[in-house]
N, CA, C and O of each residue as an XYZ file, in Angstrom:
844
protein
N      23.443    -34.418    174.580
C      23.135    -34.519    173.152
C      24.374    -34.150    172.335
O      24.940    -33.070    172.504
N      24.779    -35.042    171.467
C      25.961    -34.811    170.640
C      25.549    -34.384    169.227
O      24.456    -34.701    168.758
N      26.451    -33.660    168.566
C      26.208    -33.213    167.195
C      27.047    -34.024    166.215
O      28.123    -34.502    166.575
N      26.570    -34.187    164.980
C      27.431    -34.755    163.931
C      28.643    -33.845    163.697
O      28.534    -32.623    163.802
N      29.776    -34.433    163.386
C      31.014    -33.662    163.198
C      30.866    -32.582    162.137
O      31.395    -31.480    162.289
N      30.143    -32.896    161.055
C      30.032    -31.928    159.964
C      29.308    -30.660    160.413
O      29.639    -29.565    159.957
N      28.327    -30.798    161.302
C      27.622    -29.623    161.803
C      28.540    -28.762    162.668
O      28.521    -27.534    162.581
N      29.338    -29.419    163.496
C      30.266    -28.707    164.364
C      31.308    -27.957    163.531
O      31.619    -26.800    163.814
N      31.837    -28.611    162.519
C      32.873    -28.000    161.680
C      32.316    -26.814    160.892
O      32.988    -25.793    160.743
N      31.100    -26.950    160.396
C      30.478    -25.852    159.655
C      30.220    -24.655    160.561
O      30.454    -23.513    160.166
N      29.739    -24.914    161.776
C      29.493    -23.832    162.719
C      30.792    -23.132    163.089
O      30.840    -21.906    163.184
N      31.840    -23.911    163.296
C      33.150    -23.341    163.638
C      33.681    -22.477    162.494
O      34.221    -21.395    162.725
N      33.527    -22.955    161.273
C      34.001    -22.198    160.112
C      33.264    -20.869    159.975
O      33.873    -19.833    159.705
N      31.953    -20.912    160.163
C      31.154    -19.702    160.005
C      31.412    -18.692    161.129
O      31.188    -17.495    160.949
N      31.877    -19.166    162.277
C      32.119    -18.289    163.425
C      33.506    -17.634    163.410
O      33.757    -16.695    164.165
N      34.389    -18.121    162.567
C      35.780    -17.660    162.573
C      35.951    -16.142    162.471
O      36.853    -15.612    163.119
N      35.145    -15.415    161.700
C      35.375    -13.969    161.562
C      34.982    -13.141    162.779
O      35.291    -11.951    162.823
N      34.310    -13.732    163.771
C      33.688    -12.925    164.818
C      34.391    -13.051    166.164
O      35.062    -14.043    166.448
N      34.219    -12.013    166.986
C      34.823    -11.993    168.322
C      33.954    -12.796    169.284
O      33.031    -12.270    169.906
N      34.273    -14.073    169.387
C      33.549    -14.966    170.294
C      34.568    -15.885    170.957
O      35.697    -16.023    170.486
N      34.154    -16.509    172.054
C      35.038    -17.449    172.730
C      34.228    -18.542    173.411
O      33.060    -18.349    173.750
N      34.867    -19.698    173.608
C      34.225    -20.811    174.281
C      33.167    -21.477    173.428
O      32.850    -21.025    172.328
N      32.627    -22.559    173.959
C      31.538    -23.250    173.284
C      30.721    -24.001    174.325
O      31.260    -24.785    175.106
N      29.416    -23.754    174.329
C      28.524    -24.397    175.293
C      27.476    -25.187    174.514
O      26.598    -24.613    173.870
N      27.583    -26.490    174.582
C      26.697    -27.364    173.821
C      25.264    -27.294    174.322
O      24.325    -27.140    173.542
N      25.111    -27.408    175.632
C      23.788    -27.464    176.250
C      23.869    -28.406    177.444
O      24.907    -29.021    177.689
N      22.790    -28.515    178.172
C      22.836    -29.358    179.371
C      21.418    -29.779    179.767
O      20.464    -29.017    179.610
N      21.299    -30.998    180.277
C      20.014    -31.451    180.784
C      19.521    -32.723    180.126
O      20.305    -33.501    179.582
N      18.226    -32.926    180.180
C      17.586    -34.129    179.668
C      17.141    -33.916    178.223
O      16.144    -33.244    177.959
N      17.890    -34.491    177.305
C      17.578    -34.334    175.877
C      16.350    -35.135    175.467
O      15.885    -35.031    174.332
N      15.821    -35.943    176.401
C      14.595    -36.690    176.135
C      13.411    -36.121    176.921
O      12.334    -36.717    176.962
N      13.628    -34.965    177.539
C      12.582    -34.347    178.343
C      11.504    -33.678    177.498
O      11.555    -33.691    176.269
N      10.536    -33.098    178.184
C       9.430    -32.445    177.495
C       9.665    -30.959    177.253
O       9.049    -30.360    176.372
N      10.570    -30.364    178.050
C      10.760    -28.912    178.011
C      12.169    -28.552    177.563
O      13.149    -29.057    178.110
N      12.267    -27.682    176.571
C      13.543    -27.107    176.139
C      13.541    -25.630    176.484
O      12.559    -24.929    176.240
N      14.626    -25.167    177.043
C      14.783    -23.756    177.399
C      15.899    -23.176    176.547
O      17.004    -23.718    176.514
N      15.617    -22.081    175.861
C      16.597    -21.510    174.927
C      16.938    -20.080    175.320
O      16.065    -19.212    175.351
N      18.199    -19.840    175.617
C      18.688    -18.508    175.942
C      19.311    -17.829    174.734
O      19.142    -18.267    173.596
N      20.033    -16.751    175.007
C      20.620    -15.950    173.934
C      22.010    -16.448    173.551
O      22.235    -16.850    172.409
N      22.942    -16.422    174.503
C      24.328    -16.831    174.265
C      25.026    -16.964    175.614
O      24.578    -16.369    176.594
N      26.105    -17.725    175.686
C      26.840    -17.835    176.944
C      27.470    -16.511    177.362
O      27.769    -15.657    176.527
N      27.667    -16.356    178.671
C      28.431    -15.236    179.196
C      29.833    -15.698    179.535
O      30.254    -16.778    179.119
N      30.555    -14.891    180.286
C      31.954    -15.207    180.605
C      32.094    -16.521    181.376
O      32.893    -17.381    181.007
N      31.314    -16.671    182.445
C      31.417    -17.881    183.256
C      31.039    -19.128    182.474
O      31.681    -20.171    182.595
N      29.991    -19.009    181.670
C      29.531    -20.147    180.880
C      30.583    -20.559    179.847
O      30.811    -21.750    179.634
N      31.224    -19.576    179.206
C      32.247    -19.868    178.203
C      33.446    -20.574    178.828
O      34.050    -21.448    178.207
N      33.786    -20.195    180.055
C      34.927    -20.807    180.749
C      34.613    -22.230    181.191
O      35.451    -23.123    181.066
N      33.407    -22.442    181.708
C      33.054    -23.739    182.282
C      32.401    -24.695    181.280
O      32.366    -25.907    181.496
N      31.883    -24.131    180.177
C      31.221    -24.976    179.187
C      29.845    -25.441    179.607
O      29.341    -26.442    179.097
N      29.222    -24.709    180.549
C      27.883    -25.055    181.025
C      26.974    -23.831    180.916
O      27.434    -22.710    181.134
N      25.684    -24.020    180.581
C      24.771    -22.878    180.425
C      24.252    -22.350    181.756
O      23.986    -23.114    182.684
N      24.116    -21.057    181.830
C      23.494    -20.379    182.978
C      24.079    -20.816    184.330
O      23.392    -21.420    185.154
N      25.356    -20.498    184.536
C      25.981    -20.809    185.824
C      26.420    -19.551    186.567
O      26.862    -19.639    187.712
N      26.307    -18.399    185.946
C      26.690    -17.156    186.593
C      25.541    -16.547    187.388
O      24.669    -17.253    187.894
N      25.562    -15.237    187.483
C      24.534    -14.519    188.232
C      23.145    -14.780    187.650
O      22.182    -15.005    188.383
N      23.061    -14.744    186.325
C      21.775    -15.014    185.674
C      21.337    -16.458    185.912
O      20.143    -16.753    185.960
N      22.313    -17.352    186.059
C      21.996    -18.745    186.316
C      21.320    -18.944    187.657
O      20.409    -19.762    187.786
N      21.763    -18.201    188.652
C      21.144    -18.287    189.976
C      19.709    -17.774    189.924
O      18.817    -18.326    190.569
N      19.496    -16.710    189.148
C      18.141    -16.185    188.981
C      17.271    -17.189    188.237
O      16.097    -17.369    188.563
N      17.852    -17.840    187.237
C      17.107    -18.858    186.488
C      16.708    -20.012    187.402
O      15.591    -20.520    187.307
N      17.601    -20.425    188.275
C      17.287    -21.511    189.201
C      16.080    -21.165    190.078
O      15.238    -22.018    190.357
N      16.011    -19.908    190.504
C      14.855    -19.458    191.305
C      13.570    -19.557    190.487
O      12.533    -20.001    190.981
N      13.661    -19.136    189.232
C      12.478    -19.162    188.376
C      12.038    -20.591    188.067
O      10.844    -20.889    188.037
N      13.007    -21.467    187.838
C      12.669    -22.873    187.582
C      12.001    -23.489    188.804
O      11.067    -24.281    188.678
N      12.481    -23.122    189.979
C      11.880    -23.634    191.213
C      10.428    -23.188    191.334
O       9.564    -23.952    191.765
N      10.170    -21.927    190.944
C       8.794    -21.426    190.976
C       7.902    -22.182    189.993
O       6.704    -22.341    190.225
N       8.495    -22.645    188.900
C       7.739    -23.385    187.888
C       7.610    -24.866    188.234
O       6.889    -25.608    187.568
N       8.317    -25.286    189.283
C       8.291    -26.697    189.641
C       9.150    -27.549    188.728
O       8.910    -28.747    188.577
N      10.164    -26.922    188.113
C      11.054    -27.626    187.200
C      12.464    -27.732    187.795
O      12.874    -26.891    188.595
N      13.187    -28.762    187.397
C      14.576    -28.929    187.796
C      15.445    -28.978    186.549
O      15.005    -29.433    185.493
N      16.669    -28.512    186.677
C      17.576    -28.501    185.526
C      17.713    -29.878    184.883
O      17.752    -30.003    183.659
N      17.784    -30.903    185.717
C      18.007    -32.245    185.178
C      16.794    -32.784    184.420
O      16.904    -33.793    183.723
N      15.638    -32.127    184.547
C      14.427    -32.587    183.874
C      14.155    -31.863    182.554
O      13.279    -32.267    181.790
N      14.906    -30.795    182.292
C      14.709    -30.025    181.064
C      16.033    -29.948    180.304
O      17.080    -30.333    180.826
N      15.979    -29.452    179.079
C      17.222    -29.271    178.325
C      17.446    -27.778    178.108
O      16.574    -27.077    177.594
N      18.617    -27.301    178.503
C      18.946    -25.874    178.410
C      20.005    -25.657    177.342
O      21.052    -26.304    177.356
N      19.735    -24.759    176.430
C      20.698    -24.435    175.383
C      20.543    -22.965    175.011
O      19.887    -22.214    175.732
N      21.138    -22.545    173.896
C      21.052    -21.131    173.503
C      21.134    -20.982    171.988
O      21.538    -21.901    171.276
N      20.747    -19.818    171.522
C      20.753    -19.517    170.088
C      22.177    -19.551    169.533
O      22.433    -20.150    168.489
N      23.097    -18.901    170.245
C      24.519    -18.893    169.886
C      25.271    -19.626    170.984
O      24.998    -19.408    172.165
N      26.210    -20.489    170.624
C      26.870    -21.349    171.608
C      28.196    -20.807    172.121
O      28.738    -21.317    173.101
N      28.715    -19.788    171.471
C      29.957    -19.167    171.918
C      29.664    -17.773    172.460
O      28.703    -17.130    172.038
N      30.484    -17.309    173.386
C      30.261    -16.005    174.016
C      30.658    -14.864    173.082
O      31.840    -14.724    172.769
N      29.708    -14.043    172.628
C      30.070    -12.849    171.862
C      30.610    -11.785    172.833
O      30.000    -11.524    173.870
N      31.728    -11.188    172.501
C      32.292    -10.178    173.402
C      32.769     -8.949    172.628
O      32.935     -8.985    171.408
N      32.983     -7.872    173.365
C      33.570     -6.658    172.814
C      34.575     -6.138    173.833
O      34.477     -6.435    175.024
N      35.541     -5.362    173.357
C      36.547     -4.793    174.244
C      36.053     -3.443    174.762
O      35.617     -2.593    173.987
N      36.126     -3.258    176.069
C      35.709     -2.003    176.694
C      36.799     -1.551    177.663
O      37.627     -2.350    178.102
N      36.786     -0.283    177.983
C      37.770      0.268    178.910
C      37.450     -0.159    180.347
O      36.288     -0.342    180.708
N      38.490     -0.311    181.148
C      38.298     -0.680    182.550
C      39.408     -0.085    183.409
O      40.532      0.123    182.953
N      39.061      0.181    184.659
C      40.054      0.671    185.622
C      40.575     -0.448    186.513
O      41.332     -0.204    187.453
N      40.169     -1.668    186.214
C      40.565     -2.813    187.032
C      42.073     -3.004    186.998
O      42.697     -2.923    185.940
N      42.644     -3.255    188.152
C      44.089     -3.400    188.291
C      44.610     -4.589    187.477
O      44.003     -5.660    187.456
N      45.736     -4.378    186.815
C      46.426     -5.407    186.020
C      45.633     -5.868    184.794
O      45.928     -6.913    184.213
N      44.632     -5.085    184.408
C      43.828     -5.452    183.234
C      44.330     -4.791    181.957
O      43.845     -5.093    180.866
N      45.292     -3.898    182.090
C      45.830     -3.228    180.905
C      44.911     -2.177    180.331
O      45.115     -1.728    179.203
N      43.895     -1.771    181.089
C      43.009     -0.694    180.652
C      41.820     -1.145    179.830
O      40.930     -0.343    179.547
N      41.783     -2.422    179.435
C      40.644     -2.921    178.662
C      40.242     -4.306    179.167
O      41.037     -5.019    179.780
N      38.997     -4.665    178.894
C      38.504     -5.988    179.263
C      37.453     -6.432    178.258
O      36.936     -5.627    177.484
N      37.147     -7.711    178.280
C      36.088     -8.250    177.428
C      34.747     -8.097    178.136
O      34.626     -8.415    179.319
N      33.747     -7.614    177.416
C      32.399     -7.487    177.960
C      31.433     -8.258    177.062
O      31.646     -8.363    175.854
N      30.380     -8.790    177.658
C      29.359     -9.483    176.878
C      28.680     -8.514    175.919
O      28.589     -7.319    176.199
N      28.213     -9.017    174.812
C      27.413     -8.228    173.880
C      26.354     -9.113    173.260
O      26.441    -10.340    173.300
N      25.358     -8.472    172.689
C      24.294     -9.185    171.995
C      24.852     -9.814    170.720
O      25.589     -9.151    169.991
N      24.525    -11.065    170.432
C      25.022    -11.668    169.186
C      24.440    -10.989    167.959
O      23.280    -10.577    167.952
N      25.262    -10.876    166.920
C      24.746    -10.290    165.682
C      24.082    -11.375    164.832
O      24.186    -12.564    165.131
N      23.401    -10.947    163.774
C      22.619    -11.888    162.976
C      23.493    -12.950    162.315
O      23.077    -14.102    162.197
N      24.693    -12.580    161.884
C      25.569    -13.561    161.230
C      26.042    -14.624    162.222
O      26.245    -15.780    161.850
N      26.214    -14.232    163.475
C      26.573    -15.218    164.502
C      25.402    -16.148    164.788
O      25.585    -17.347    165.000
N      24.201    -15.585    164.790
C      22.997    -16.401    164.962
C      22.871    -17.399    163.811
O      22.553    -18.570    164.023
N      23.124    -16.922    162.587
C      23.065    -17.793    161.412
C      24.104    -18.911    161.498
O      23.832    -20.053    161.125
N      25.296    -18.572    161.992
C      26.400    -19.533    162.050
C      26.073    -20.744    162.909
O      26.518    -21.853    162.611
N      25.309    -20.547    163.961
C      24.976    -21.638    164.872
C      23.535    -22.128    164.705
O      23.055    -22.938    165.498
N      22.854    -21.637    163.679
C      21.435    -21.983    163.492
C      21.215    -23.475    163.291
O      20.252    -24.032    163.818
N      22.084    -24.122    162.544
C      21.907    -25.548    162.262
C      22.016    -26.389    163.533
O      21.392    -27.444    163.640
N      22.807    -25.918    164.491
C      22.964    -26.652    165.744
C      21.654    -26.664    166.525
O      21.243    -27.700    167.048
N      21.004    -25.504    166.600
C      19.733    -25.423    167.309
C      18.651    -26.206    166.583
O      17.845    -26.893    167.211
N      18.634    -26.102    165.271
C      17.663    -26.861    164.477
C      17.804    -28.356    164.741
O      16.812    -29.066    164.905
N      19.040    -28.820    164.781
C      19.312    -30.249    164.998
C      18.791    -30.692    166.363
O      18.170    -31.748    166.487
N      19.051    -29.871    167.389
C      18.622    -30.225    168.732
C      17.094    -30.291    168.850
O      16.546    -31.216    169.452
N      16.428    -29.311    168.275
C      14.964    -29.296    168.333
C      14.388    -30.498    167.592
O      13.447    -31.135    168.066
N      14.960    -30.804    166.422
C      14.463    -31.922    165.623
C      14.647    -33.254    166.354
O      13.780    -34.125    166.293
N      15.783    -33.406    167.045
C      16.059    -34.647    167.760
C      15.211    -34.768    169.037
O      14.688    -35.838    169.347
N      15.086    -33.666    169.760
C      14.382    -33.705    171.042
C      12.866    -33.660    170.878
O      12.136    -34.305    171.629
N      12.402    -32.906    169.906
C      10.970    -32.677    169.698
C      10.266    -32.314    171.018
O       9.363    -33.026    171.457
N      10.678    -31.220    171.637
C      10.105    -30.852    172.938
C       8.628    -30.497    172.834
O       8.173    -29.956    171.826
N       7.894    -30.810    173.884
C       6.485    -30.438    173.915
C       6.326    -28.942    174.156
O       5.373    -28.320    173.685
N       7.275    -28.378    174.896
C       7.227    -26.954    175.232
C       8.621    -26.355    175.073
O       9.612    -26.944    175.506
N       8.689    -25.186    174.453
C       9.953    -24.458    174.335
C       9.807    -23.123    175.052
O       8.960    -22.308    174.687
N      10.622    -22.901    176.063
C      10.660    -21.625    176.767
C      11.789    -20.795    176.177
O      12.947    -21.211    176.214
N      11.468    -19.624    175.632
C      12.500    -18.747    175.088
C      12.775    -17.622    176.077
O      11.846    -16.990    176.581
N      14.052    -17.373    176.352
C      14.434    -16.346    177.314
C      14.968    -15.120    176.584
O      16.116    -15.100    176.141
N      14.124    -14.100    176.463
C      14.530    -12.865    175.805
C      14.140    -12.792    174.343
O      13.731    -13.782    173.737
N      14.278    -11.591    173.790
C      13.851    -11.326    172.423
C      14.658    -12.036    171.353
O      14.102    -12.446    170.334
N      15.959    -12.189    171.563
C      16.809    -12.852    170.564
C      16.348    -14.282    170.340
O      16.210    -14.723    169.199
N      16.109    -15.007    171.425
C      15.685    -16.403    171.307
C      14.293    -16.511    170.690
O      14.051    -17.372    169.844
N      13.382    -15.639    171.114
C      12.017    -15.701    170.581
C      11.989    -15.407    169.081
O      11.314    -16.100    168.320
N      12.723    -14.380    168.663
C      12.741    -14.037    167.233
C      13.397    -15.133    166.407
O      12.928    -15.452    165.314
N      14.470    -15.705    166.918
C      15.146    -16.793    166.191
C      14.194    -17.975    165.993
O      14.177    -18.590    164.927
N      13.409    -18.286    167.015
C      12.519    -19.447    166.940
C      11.295    -19.195    166.080
O      10.866    -20.082    165.342
N      10.729    -18.006    166.162
C       9.441    -17.758    165.511
C       9.521    -16.837    164.305
O       8.610    -16.822    163.477
N      10.591    -16.075    164.197
C      10.691    -15.090    163.127
C       9.902    -13.826    163.414
O       9.849    -12.919    162.583
N       9.287    -13.763    164.595
C       8.473    -12.612    164.983
C       9.277    -11.611    165.804
O      10.239    -11.970    166.483
N       8.865    -10.353    165.728
C       9.569     -9.289    166.428
C       8.710     -8.653    167.526
O       8.870     -7.474    167.843
N       7.810     -9.433    168.096
C       6.942     -8.911    169.165
C       7.767     -8.363    170.324
O       8.891     -8.802    170.566
N       7.191     -7.396    171.034
C       7.781     -6.963    172.291
C       7.489     -8.046    173.326
O       6.338     -8.447    173.502
N       8.526     -8.517    174.005
C       8.337     -9.582    174.985
C       7.378     -9.133    176.083
O       6.623     -9.943    176.620
N       7.406     -7.852    176.414
C       6.530     -7.333    177.472
C       5.050     -7.525    177.146
O       4.213     -7.562    178.048
N       4.725     -7.648    175.847
C       3.329     -7.771    175.427
C       2.857     -9.226    175.294
O       1.658     -9.493    175.218
N       3.811    -10.157    175.266
C       3.424    -11.552    175.040
C       4.004    -12.489    176.100
O       3.827    -13.704    176.008
N       4.683    -11.951    177.087
C       5.376    -12.766    178.085
C       4.415    -13.741    178.768
O       3.333    -13.351    179.207
N       4.814    -14.996    178.852
C       3.997    -16.015    179.509
C       2.879    -16.590    178.664
O       2.140    -17.462    179.122
N       2.743    -16.109    177.426
C       1.671    -16.583    176.537
C       2.099    -17.857    175.810
O       3.230    -17.952    175.333
N       1.213    -18.817    175.726
C       1.494    -20.050    174.989
C       1.176    -19.810    173.519
O       0.037    -19.510    173.162
N       2.189    -19.945    172.672
C       2.033    -19.672    171.246
C       2.292    -20.949    170.456
O       3.409    -21.467    170.457
N       1.264    -21.455    169.783
C       1.433    -22.629    168.923
C       1.908    -22.143    167.557
O       1.202    -21.407    166.869
N       3.106    -22.561    167.177
C       3.717    -22.018    165.970
C       4.758    -22.972    165.391
O       5.379    -23.743    166.123
N       4.945    -22.913    164.067
C       6.130    -23.576    163.520
C       7.368    -22.850    164.051
O       7.262    -21.713    164.509
N       8.518    -23.480    163.996
C       9.757    -22.790    164.359
C      10.582    -22.583    163.092
O      10.493    -23.358    162.140
N      11.372    -21.538    163.103
C      12.167    -21.216    161.921
C      13.419    -22.085    161.856
O      14.166    -22.212    162.826
N      13.621    -22.676    160.685
C      14.795    -23.525    160.452
C      15.651    -22.887    159.366
O      15.129    -22.358    158.385
N      16.958    -22.941    159.546
C      17.837    -22.296    158.582
C      17.869    -23.102    157.276
O      18.013    -24.324    157.286
N      17.734    -22.400    156.177
C      17.790    -23.021    154.856
C      19.145    -22.749    154.208
O      19.717    -23.615    153.545
N      19.647    -21.535    154.411
C      20.966    -21.146    153.893
C      21.617    -20.232    154.925
O      21.296    -19.046    155.000
N      22.531    -20.785    155.717
C      23.150    -20.012    156.800
C      23.996    -18.864    156.273
O      24.043    -17.796    156.883
N      24.666    -19.076    155.145
C      25.527    -18.014    154.602
C      24.713    -16.811    154.140
O      25.173    -15.673    154.234
N      23.514    -17.059    153.645
C      22.652    -15.970    153.181
C      21.628    -15.547    154.235
O      20.925    -14.553    154.054
N      21.543    -16.299    155.333
C      20.596    -15.950    156.395
C      19.152    -16.190    156.005
O      18.266    -15.423    156.382
N      18.913    -17.254    155.250
C      17.557    -17.575    154.796
C      16.970    -18.682    155.683
O      17.598    -19.720    155.894
N      15.760    -18.446    156.195
C      15.081    -19.400    157.062
C      13.731    -19.778    156.471
O      13.178    -19.060    155.639
N      13.211    -20.917    156.914
C      11.883    -21.343    156.514
C      11.199    -22.005    157.709
O      11.877    -22.576    158.564
N       9.862    -21.939    157.783
C       9.152    -22.531    158.930
C       9.162    -24.048    158.880
O       9.150    -24.648    157.805
N       9.184    -24.656    160.046
C       9.135    -26.114    160.133
C       7.733    -26.615    159.780
O       6.758    -25.867    159.851
N       7.649    -27.873    159.407
C       6.340    -28.468    159.141
C       5.614    -28.728    160.459
O       4.387    -28.654    160.528
N       6.390    -29.035    161.508
C       5.808    -29.322    162.820
C       5.451    -28.017    163.538
O       6.060    -26.973    163.303
N       4.460    -28.103    164.409
C       4.082    -26.973    165.254
C       4.555    -27.246    166.681
O       4.442    -28.363    167.186
N       5.079    -26.219    167.309
C       5.582    -26.332    168.675
C       4.872    -25.327    169.574
O       4.335    -24.325    169.100
N       4.877    -25.603    170.865
C       4.327    -24.665    171.839
C       5.489    -23.848    172.406
O       6.314    -24.357    173.164
N       5.532    -22.593    172.030
C       6.605    -21.687    172.442
C       6.057    -20.704    173.468
O       5.008    -20.097    173.256
N       6.766    -20.551    174.573
C       6.360    -19.601    175.611
C       7.487    -18.599    175.832
O       8.552    -18.974    176.322
N       7.273    -17.322    175.476
C       8.318    -16.307    175.664
C       8.384    -15.805    177.106
O       7.359    -15.530    177.729
N       9.584    -15.695    177.613
C       9.832    -15.136    178.941
C      10.963    -14.118    178.846
O      11.711    -14.107    177.869
N      11.088    -13.270    179.851
C      12.237    -12.378    179.909
C      13.491    -13.197    180.180
O      13.434    -14.262    180.795
N      14.612    -12.685    179.716
C      15.890    -13.296    180.083
C      16.099    -13.077    181.579
O      15.804    -11.990    182.076
N      16.597    -14.069    182.311
C      16.765    -13.915    183.761
C      17.587    -12.696    184.164
O      17.349    -12.108    185.219
N      18.556    -12.313    183.330
C      19.413    -11.170    183.666
C      18.683     -9.838    183.571
O      19.158     -8.837    184.106
N      17.534     -9.811    182.898
C      16.841     -8.538    182.670
C      16.412     -7.869    183.969
O      16.334     -6.643    184.038
N      16.136     -8.659    184.991
C      15.680     -8.089    186.260
C      16.801     -7.319    186.955
O      16.532     -6.449    187.784
N      18.054     -7.631    186.626
C      19.186     -6.901    187.218
C      19.250     -5.476    186.680
O      19.640     -4.551    187.392
N      18.868     -5.310    185.430
C      18.944     -3.998    184.786
C      17.656     -3.202    184.926
O      17.653     -1.977    184.806
N      16.570     -3.908    185.180
C      15.273     -3.246    185.306
C      14.439     -3.932    186.390
O      13.539     -4.711    186.078
N      14.734     -3.645    187.663
C      14.033     -4.306    188.779
C      12.518     -4.121    188.755
O      11.793     -4.899    189.374
N      12.033     -3.101    188.048
C      10.597     -2.825    188.012
C       9.803     -3.950    187.338
O       8.593     -4.056    187.534
N      10.476     -4.782    186.550
C       9.741     -5.835    185.831
C       9.569     -7.096    186.678
O       9.000     -8.083    186.211
N      10.052     -7.068    187.909
C       9.975     -8.252    188.783
C       8.529     -8.754    188.913
O       8.285     -9.959    188.855
N       7.576     -7.838    189.087
C       6.171     -8.237    189.234
C       5.658     -8.904    187.963
O       4.938     -9.902    188.019
N       6.038     -8.340    186.810
C       5.620     -8.922    185.529
C       6.201    -10.318    185.360
O       5.525    -11.225    184.876
N       7.454    -10.485    185.761
C       8.096    -11.804    185.690
C       7.355    -12.805    186.565
O       7.076    -13.926    186.141
N       7.041    -12.393    187.782
C       6.332    -13.288    188.705
C       4.975    -13.702    188.146
O       4.570    -14.858    188.262
N       4.280    -12.743    187.540
C       2.964    -13.040    186.962
C       3.087    -14.013    185.789
O       2.271    -14.923    185.639
N       4.103    -13.815    184.969
C       4.292    -14.691    183.812
C       4.665    -16.102    184.255
O       4.232    -17.078    183.644
N       5.464    -16.216    185.312
C       5.835    -17.530    185.813
C       4.623    -18.265    186.378
O       4.505    -19.483    186.245
N       3.735    -17.520    187.004
C       2.515    -18.130    187.533
C       1.656    -18.657    186.387
O       1.069    -19.734    186.494
N       1.580    -17.894    185.280
C       0.828    -18.343    184.101
C       1.399    -19.653    183.564
O       0.671    -20.602    183.272
N       2.723    -19.672    183.445
C       3.386    -20.858    182.897
C       3.210    -22.051    183.832
O       2.982    -23.172    183.379
N       3.316    -21.808    185.129
C       3.153    -22.878    186.110
C       1.771    -23.513    185.997
O       1.637    -24.735    186.046
N       0.743    -22.673    185.846
C      -0.620    -23.183    185.707
C      -0.760    -24.012    184.432
O      -1.418    -25.053    184.420
N      -0.128    -23.531    183.358
C      -0.177    -24.261    182.089
C       0.523    -25.623    182.207
O       0.015    -26.632    181.719
N       1.679    -25.640    182.853
C       2.439    -26.883    182.994
C       1.712    -27.911    183.861
O       1.875    -29.117    183.675
N       0.910    -27.426    184.809
C       0.232    -28.327    185.725
C      -1.041    -28.934    185.143
O      -1.603    -29.870    185.712
N      -1.496    -28.403    184.010
C      -2.718    -28.919    183.378
C      -2.460    -30.214    182.615
O      -3.382    -30.778    182.026
């Protein structure tokens, strides 16, 4: 899926003040029924220009297999298309004492790339949107629910579309979409205890997809 030049230029202009790198457009079947939306690219994704190819990508592949889905049958993208990073100290040899580490995108970065996501959703009109993590779910719905309380639930809702990116003003779409919140695949690395909850939520989604 390609973007109009004006959208790309506006997103680039709005991103200039922030510590980000790379750009990941998205990948998969833009005419498919399922769109999967993550938070932002990591280091590997920013280098290769492809979504979910690192450690979290391998975990995502396992989850997609459990759902009976293949990457080529869905469209994978993210709220922010460039990797947000911060400088942290490191003892790694030849690193000069500091390195770039992933960080959560801030609201202005989310606003900067909002029109890109809006454009993709409008063009694809997916029957189902899977959001991975709280950042993606809040961006899509405007809600601040705890993912642990709604994971795997099918939510019929308008999606939030940016009205003024510079001011961070959004408005709900006229169309209603089926949004299903899931944990971000990387979350299991930091909190292995949620593995059972993830498995249960995937089973819920699998049953829904098979109906």
